N, C-alpha and C positions, 0 to 999 in steps of 0.2 A: 804916456796917458791914454792917450787916441786909442791904442792898440788895446789897453787895459780894458775901455770900455765896450770895444767891440766885441772882446772875449766876453767878457760879464752878458753882454746884448744877446751874443748867441747862446751864451750857457743859458738863460731863462728861457727863451726863445723852446732850444731843446727840449728842458724838463717841461713846459708846457704842453709842448707837445706830445711829448710821453704820456704823460696827466692825463691829456683828452678822451674821452671815453670812444671806444672802437664801435662802429657798425658794422655789421655782416657784407652790405653791401655798398656799394656808393649809391649816392642818391638815384632811383630808375627816373629813366625817361618815360617809360610806359606800363600800365600793370593791365592785368588781366582780373576781370570779378565776374561772379556770379548774379545773373540778373534774374527777379521776380519769377521766372520760367524755368530757372537750373538752367540756364546757358552759361557758357562762357562769354565774357564780351573785352575788346580791350577800350583803355581810354590812354590817351597824352596826360604826361602829370601836367603839364603849365594848363592843362582843361580839367583840372579837379576841379573847378566851380563849380561843375555836374553834381557834387556831394556839397554840402554845407561845411563850412568854414569849422575845423578842426578846435580850435580854442576857441570859448566866450561865447559860442553859441548860446543862443535865448533858453533852447533847449538842453542843452549838455546836462546829464546826471553822471555821478561815479556810483557804480558799486560791485564790489569786489574792487580785481585789478583791473577794472574797465571806465573808460569813459565813453557816455553814449550820447548820441547827437538823434533826436527823431525826426525825420523827414516830414511826417505829418503834422507834426508840432512849427518846424520853420515854414510850411506853407501853408497852416493853419486851414489844414481838411475837411476839421471836425468827422475823420473817420479814426477808423484803427485807432492808434494810441493816441489820439487826438480826440477822439469822441468823446463827446460834455458828459455823459453816464457813465461809460465802461473803460476811459484811456486811463484815468488815475490809476484803479484796478489791476489795468491792463500792466501799466510801467512799472507798478509794484511787484507783479508777478515776475518781470524781466529781474527786477531787482534783485529778488529771493533767489533767480536761476543765477545769477553772475553774484551773489554774495555764496553760494553754496559750493560756486568752481572757486573762489579763493579760497576755502575751506579744504579744497583736494588737492590744488598748485599751489607751489611756493616759488613764488617769481617773483622780480626785484623791477620790472617794469609793472606798466598800466595801458592796454591797446587799446585802441580806437575804435568805436562798434559803432557803425553807422546803420540806424534804422530806418530800411528806403521805405517809401510812401505804400500802404497796406492796399493790397489789394480785398475784391470783397463781391468777385464772382463766385466763389463758393465751387467752383472746379479747377480740375488739376490735383497738384500738390497742394497738401498743408501749409509748408511755408519751404523755402530757400535759404540758404547760407551757406558761408565759405571766407577762405582769405583772400587779399589781393595778392598776386604774383606776378612775379618781374619776366619777360620774355628770355630766358637763357636756359637751354639743355640739362641733364644735371636732376636732382632731386631736391625738393623746397617742401618745408613745412607751413611756410608762409609771411604773410607781415605779422600776424600776430603773434606767431609764436616768435619770432624775431623780439617786438617789440616787448614781449612780458619778458623774454629769458635774460634779454641784453640790459633793458632799460633804457635804450636808444631808441630812437625813432626812426625807422627805415627809410619813411618816407614823408616827410612833414607837411607837403600840399595836398595829401589825401588820406582818406582812414585806412585802418591797417585790413577790416573786414564789414562783409555787409550779412544782414537779417533781412528778408523779406516775408510778410506774414500775409495769410488769404483769411480775413475773417469774416469770409460769406458762408463759413462753415457754422452750426452751432458748437458755442465754445462754450468751458469752463473757463473762466476768464479769471478766478481766483485762485486762493490754496484749500480751500474745502473741498470735500472729497467730487466726484466727478459723476456729474449725469448718466446715468442709462445713454441717453441719447447725444451724449454732448464727446467733444475731445477736449482733451486736457492741455492747456493750454501752456503749464509749465513742463510737462511733459516733452512737449513741441520743443518750445524753445533750447530747453537743455539739451536738444538732438540735435538742432541746426545748432547752437553755439560751439558747441563739441566740434564739428565740422570745422568749423572757423580757427578751432586750436588745431587741426592737424589733420584730424580723423576724416579723413576723404580720399578719394582714387579718382585721378583725371586720366585714366585708362577709357579711350575706346574701345567701339566692337571691335576693330581690327586688331588693335592691341597698341597702335602707337599713341601718340597723345594728345586728347583732344583741345590740347591748349597749342600747344607748341612745339613745333617739330624743327628739325636742321640736320639734312643729310640724314643717317643710320641713328640720328640721337631726336632724342625729345624731351620737355619738362614733364616732369612726375612728380607725384607728392615723395616725401621721407616715408607716410604709410606705406605707397607701391614698392618702395626699396627694399621693404620686409617681407616680400610678398615671394613664397618660397612654393617649390612643389615637393610634397614632405615627402613621398615616395623616395626623392631621390633627393633631397634637401638643397635644390639648384635652383640657385634664385630665378625668378623670372624679367630681369632689368638686372644691367652690370653696371659695373661704377658711371659709366658716365651718360644713362641715361638710355643705352642702347637694348633694342629689345632680345629677348635670350629665348623667346617662347613663340607659340605659335597663337592665331586666334582663340582656337578650340582651346587651350588652357585657362581662358576665362568664363567659360558656359559651361556649368556641370562637371565638371573636373572630379570636383570632391576630393581632389589633390591639392586644393589652391588654401593654403595657411598662412595667417600672420604671424612670420617667427619671431616674434617678439617675448623672450629668454623669461623675463619677471612675467607676464602673464600667464606663460604656460605653467610657471613655476607655481600658479593660485588656481589655473582651471584642471591643470595632471594633463595637457595637450594641449597644442597651439591652437589658438580660436581660428574656426574656420571664418572664412568672409563668404558672403551672399553673392551665389553665381548659378543662377537659373539657364535652364537651358536656354531661352530665350536673353540676349544681352539686350539688358535696359541702361541707356543714357542717363547718365544724375544718379542710379542707385545699384545698378551693380558694381560690385567688389570694393566700393566705396561705404559700405556695410557689414553686421555681424550676419553671418547664418543664423536663425534658430536652433541652427546643432549644437553651438554651446550653451543653451538655455536663454531662460531671460538678461536682458540687456537694454540697455539705453539706447543703445547705436542700432537698432533694428529696424529691417526698412520700413518699416507698417505699422500704424498704430490705431486698433480698433476702439471703435464710439466706448465709453464707458471706461476705459483702461487708462492705467498711468503706470509712467516708470519715473520715480522723482529724485533715484539715486542710483550712482552709478553701481556698477557689481564690479565687487572686490579685486579681481581679474581685469575690468576697465580699467581700473586705476591705472593698477600695472602698465597695462598698455600706454597709457599717456606716458610712465616713467618709461618705458621702451622708446616710444617718439621723441624723449629727451626733455623733459619737462620730470624737474624734482617734485615729490609727491608729498603730501602729510601722511603718508601710509610706509611703513618700516618694508625695505626689500626682506621679499618671502624667501626662505631656505631653495637650495638646491632640492630638487629630486633625486629622493635617492638611486643608486645606479641603476639601470635595466627596466625602473619603474615608470610606466606612462599606462594614464588612465584610457581605458574605452571609451571613446565617445558613446554618450548614454543616451542622447536625445532622438537617434534616429540612427539612415543611414545613409551615407552618400547620396541614394538614389534619391531619397524621400527630400534632400536638400536640393534638387534639381526640380523638382517637382511643388515645391513650396508655392501656396497660395499668394504670399505675396509677390510674388512674381509673376502670378498670373494677370498682365495687364491686356487693355483690349486692345486690338489693331485699331488704329488710325489716332491714338491716344498722342502728346503732343510728349514731348522728350523729358525724363526725368518719370517721376512715380507718377501714380492717375487714382482715380476714385475705382472701385471693382465692386460691384454691387453682388455680384456671386462669386465668390474667389473660387476656381477650385479644389473640390475635395476629394480622396476618397470613400464616402459615406456610400451605404448602400441605398438604393431607392426605396427603401422599405422604408428605413431610419429618414429618410429624405420626407417622407411621405407623413410618417409620425411624425414629427417636426414641424410639418405646415399644420399637421391637424391642431398641432398644440398653440404655437404660434399663429395663427391666423393669418394673414398680410403682412405682418411684420419679419423684416428683415434687417439684421445689422451687417453693418457697413464698415468695409476694413479702408482707410483712407493712407493716401501713402506719402513719405517727406518724398523729398529730393534735396538734393545738395546744398 
């Protein structure tokens, strides 16, 4: 009888173990996150108290497949998302962004998004965001991806991703039309949260990982794993995170593309990534090039403009990264058919104005008052006569 009870107990234990949900990684002891200046920082998981509690926090909100915690509200700053006049409208805009993302990706889980204390200096980047990463060589999409796609919380003591916004700029905080001198909050938040989904690069200027390296291997994003030289179809990284390229491949190559097959079927060619002649930490590689045309994930946003929906090929790029999306898989391109890049040439991409950052700016993207262009002097003169002293600034995101 005793043996029978033991066997039954073992059977129940095995069944319970098999039925338990599986996590992609064991509970990490350390994670990396992007701070408000677009710099990767490490924090020990037991010290996760640097971030608000994930469950039951007073500021917790749910939108789309996200649980949101606002540090502005936790700290009662009276600024940013806690502003007494604009805070609610700004939170409603973030809610609308996350709800839209929930209509694009089909996921079983809910990721925990921590909105860090707002900046207010109006200098540098509009915003910064990214997923938490763990210190392992190879390719990761981040904890946001893991939580969303598996339904299993990969780290119960820290959030899955962070977002920081600088409210020192003139913002269109709501969902109405963008004023000519305003930055669009919806567009900026959509861009930044998409970084946290995994559309980001962790490549440094020398081609190694900007986050974690061990010997000849480094920690890179799944997005990085799909970068190839189009002319040779050779990946720039090997399967274990080993560098299979030189630093020159990440600047003005014109040959560096995202080898997402589903995105290619819609766009007609592999999407070009942003790789200006000068490498800019936090901006190069982790954004789309303007050679692909309009997209949410361009590296800069002009005042008075908005991009509030993904382009169809951007949705398919999310599918290439591993998300189920609410869009049918595009049919294969006919054999031998490849669309020409219609928006410029490789050399044009190398001189994109959005890559023209002033010397001495901090890492990431920055404000550029007069981005470079190839406009003749006479056209500039006539433009100055017509516009007087008025200038339009293009402000850059960071990761």
